[in-house]
C-alpha positions in Angstrom: 7.3 -3.3 11.6 3.9 -4.8 11.4 1.9 -4.9 14.7 -0.8 -7.6 15.0 -4.0 -6.0 16.2 -6.0 -9.2 16.0 -5.6 -11.3 19.1 -6.4 -14.5 17.1 -3.2 -14.0 15.1 -1.0 -15.2 17.9 -2.6 -18.7 17.7 -1.9 -19.1 14.0 0.5 -22.1 13.5 4.1 -21.3 12.3 4.3 -22.3 8.6 7.3 -24.3 7.5 7.2 -23.1 3.8 8.4 -19.7 2.6 8.4 -17.9 -0.7 11.1 -19.2 -3.0 11.2 -22.7 -1.5 11.2 -25.8 -3.7 8.2 -28.0 -2.9 6.5 -31.2 -4.2 2.7 -31.5 -4.5 1.7 -34.7 -2.5 -2.1 -34.6 -2.7 -4.8 -33.4 -5.1 -5.2 -33.2 -8.8 -1.6 -32.0 -9.4 0.0 -34.7 -7.3 3.4 -35.6 -8.9 6.3 -36.5 -6.7 8.8 -36.3 -9.5 8.1 -32.6 -10.3 9.4 -29.8 -8.0 7.8 -26.4 -8.0 8.7 -23.0 -6.6 6.5 -21.2 -4.1 5.4 -17.8 -5.5 3.5 -16.5 -2.5 2.3 -17.6 1.0 -1.0 -16.7 2.7 -0.4 -17.5 6.4 -3.9 -16.4 7.6 -5.6 -18.8 5.1 -2.8 -21.5 5.3 -2.6 -21.5 1.5 0.2 -21.1 -0.9 0.5 -20.1 -4.6 2.6 -22.3 -6.8 3.4 -21.6 -10.5 1.7 -23.9 -13.0 -0.3 -25.7 -10.3 -4.1 -25.3 -9.8 -4.5 -23.2 -12.9 -7.9 -21.5 -13.3 -9.5 -19.5 -16.1 -10.5 -15.9 -15.5 -12.7 -14.0 -17.9 -11.3 -10.4 -18.0 -12.9 -7.4 -19.4 -11.1 -5.4 -22.0 -9.4 -2.2 -20.9 -7.0 0.3 -22.5 -4.0 -1.7 -21.4 -5.5 -5.2 -21.6 -7.2 -6.7 -24.6 -9.4 -8.9 -22.3 -10.5 -12.5 -23.0 -9.9 -15.7 -21.1 -6.7 -15.7 -19.0 -5.2 -18.7 -17.2 -3.6 -17.9 -13.8 -2.6 -20.1 -10.8 -4.9 -20.4 -7.8 -3.8 -21.2 -4.3 -3.7 -24.7 -2.7 -3.7 -25.7 0.9 -0.3 -25.9 2.6 -0.9 -29.5 3.8 -0.9 -30.7 0.1 2.8 -29.9 -0.3 6.1 -31.0 1.2 9.4 -29.3 1.1 12.2 -30.8 -1.0 15.3 -32.0 0.8 18.3 -29.9 -0.6 20.6 -32.9 -0.2 18.6 -35.8 -1.8 15.9 -34.0 -3.7 13.2 -36.1 -2.0 10.2 -34.7 -0.1 10.9 -34.3 3.6 9.4 -32.9 6.7 10.7 -29.7 8.2 12.0 -29.1 11.7 13.2 -26.0 13.5 16.3 -25.7 15.7 18.6 -23.1 17.1 21.9 -22.7 15.4 25.3 -21.7 17.0 24.3 -18.0 17.0 21.1 -18.7 18.8 18.8 -18.1 15.8 16.1 -20.4 14.7 16.8 -22.2 11.4 14.8 -24.7 9.4 16.3 -28.1 8.7 15.3 -31.2 6.6 14.3 -34.1 8.8 15.6 -36.7 6.4 19.1 -35.5 6.0 19.4 -33.0 8.9 20.7 -30.3 6.4 19.8 -26.7 7.0 17.3 -25.2 4.6 17.9 -21.6 3.5 
């Protein structure tokens, strides 16, 4: 179990997006409400997420024994405020809420439909 040694970490906001979630980009150069993307990685300390085929940047890599080198395109992170979670029922962007279920555990739910998000 990870122990937070930095006292500032306890004031970080709880992020509503997790790895594997389906999201829509709602702001920026890649804004398209009709396309859904999957979250590849979440960086809570920076409040940024990595999404496949969004915010692609070119990196110049040096040749090694395993890698021929050259210009490689890879995704870069975007701020978490530029995406919205997709409602599992309607497929539309929705806000996310948190509530306690019957067993007393916190669960995420879509504000539009009220359906639980896994």
